[in-house]
C-alpha positions in Angstrom: -0.6 11.0 67.1 0.3 7.6 65.6 -3.3 6.4 65.8 -4.4 9.6 64.0 -1.8 9.1 61.3 -2.9 5.4 60.9 -6.6 6.3 60.6 -5.8 9.0 58.0 -3.8 6.5 55.9 -6.5 3.9 56.2 -9.2 6.4 55.2 -7.2 7.6 52.2 -6.6 4.1 51.0 -10.3 3.3 51.3 -11.2 6.3 49.3 -8.6 5.7 46.6 -9.6 2.0 46.4 -13.3 3.0 46.0 -12.4 5.5 43.3 -10.4 3.0 41.4 -13.1 0.5 41.7 -15.7 2.9 40.4 -13.4 3.9 37.6 -12.9 0.3 36.6 -16.7 -0.3 36.8 -17.4 2.6 34.5 -14.7 1.5 32.1 -16.2 -2.0 31.9 -19.7 -0.7 31.4 -18.5 1.7 28.6 -17.0 -1.4 27.0 -20.5 -2.9 26.8 -21.6 0.1 24.7 -18.6 -0.4 22.5 -19.4 -4.1 22.0 -23.0 -3.4 21.1 -21.8 -0.7 18.6 -19.5 -3.3 17.0 -22.4 -5.8 16.8 -24.7 -3.2 15.3 -22.1 -2.3 12.6 -21.7 -6.0 11.8 -25.4 -6.5 11.5 -25.8 -3.3 9.4 -23.1 -4.5 7.0 -24.1 -8.2 7.3 -20.4 -8.8 7.9 -19.6 -12.3 9.0 -15.8 -12.1 8.8 -15.4 -10.9 12.4 -17.5 -13.4 14.2 -14.6 -15.2 16.0 -13.0 -11.8 17.0 -16.3 -10.6 18.3 -16.8 -13.8 20.4 -13.3 -13.3 21.9 -14.4 -9.7 22.8 -17.5 -11.2 24.6 -15.3 -13.8 26.5 -13.0 -11.0 27.7 -16.0 -8.8 28.7 -17.7 -11.6 30.6 -14.3 -12.3 32.3 -13.9 -8.7 33.2 -17.4 -8.6 34.8 -16.9 -11.9 36.5 -13.5 -11.1 38.0 -14.4 -7.5 39.0 -15.2 -8.3 42.6 -12.6 -11.0 43.2 -9.5 -9.8 41.2 -9.5 -6.3 39.8 -6.1 -6.7 38.1 -7.5 -9.5 35.9 -10.7 -7.5 35.4 -8.7 -4.5 34.4 -6.6 -6.5 32.0 -9.6 -8.1 30.3 -11.4 -4.8 30.0 -8.3 -3.2 28.4 -8.2 -6.0 25.8 -11.9 -5.5 25.1 -11.5 -1.8 24.5 -8.5 -2.1 22.3 -10.2 -4.8 20.2 -13.4 -2.8 20.0 -11.6 0.2 18.7 -9.7 -1.9 16.2 -13.0 -3.5 14.9 -14.9 -0.2 14.9 -12.2 1.4 12.7 -12.5 -1.5 10.2 -16.3 -1.6 10.3 -17.4 2.1 10.3 -16.5 5.2 8.5 -17.8 7.4 11.4 -16.0 8.6 14.4 -14.8 6.3 17.1 -13.8 9.2 19.3 -16.3 8.3 22.1 -14.6 5.0 22.6 -11.0 6.3 22.6 -9.2 6.1 25.9 -9.6 9.3 28.0 -6.7 10.5 30.1 -8.7 9.5 33.2 -9.2 6.0 31.9 -5.5 5.6 30.9 -4.4 6.4 34.4 -6.6 3.8 36.0 -6.6 0.8 33.6 -3.4 -1.0 33.4 -2.3 -4.2 31.6 -1.0 -7.3 33.4 2.5 -8.3 32.5 2.2 -11.7 34.3 0.2 -14.7 33.1 -3.1 -15.3 34.7 -5.8 -17.9 34.7 -8.8 -17.0 32.5 -11.8 -16.8 34.9 -14.4 -18.4 32.6 -15.5 -22.0 32.9 -16.2 -24.3 29.9 -20.0 -23.8 30.2 -19.6 -20.0 29.9 -17.2 -20.4 26.9 -19.6 -22.8 25.2 -22.4 -20.4 25.7 -20.5 -17.6 24.1 -19.3 -19.8 21.2 -22.9 -20.9 20.5 -24.2 -17.3 20.2 -25.7 -16.1 17.0 -23.6 -12.9 16.6 -25.8 -11.1 14.1 -28.9 -11.5 16.4 -29.1 -8.2 18.4 -31.0 -9.9 21.2 -28.3 -12.6 21.7 -26.1 -10.4 24.0 -29.0 -10.1 26.5 -28.3 -13.6 27.8 -24.8 -12.6 28.9 -23.7 -10.5 31.9 -21.8 -7.7 30.2 -22.2 -4.9 32.8 -21.6 -4.4 36.5 -24.6 -3.2 38.4 
């Protein structure tokens, strides 16, 4: 009986972890679409005033992707920062709807913010690469790993 209960609990935890992992993966990949939408709006308007904010978005997205396998709490936090900033920038840059990028109820229940300090998972070479990007070049994002396969 105890063994049966133990196996049931382990199986449940495995399924819930896999579901949470898939939810976070989908959230991070949707952030990639939001980032590219922000970039397209910047290019369309030839707006250079948000370059530094956009590069911070990229740093957080790369950090979310990089830490996904090793520390999902940090990955979740970075992804949450990216989505919030993307929404903020999109509302400034576009007159259209940003409804697609708003948090769904399902996303809200799975993505949580960290309240404790953490070490940013990017090294100096990765930060320099992002800082050196030409933001208004639509092909420049192809050199970064912004999605989880």
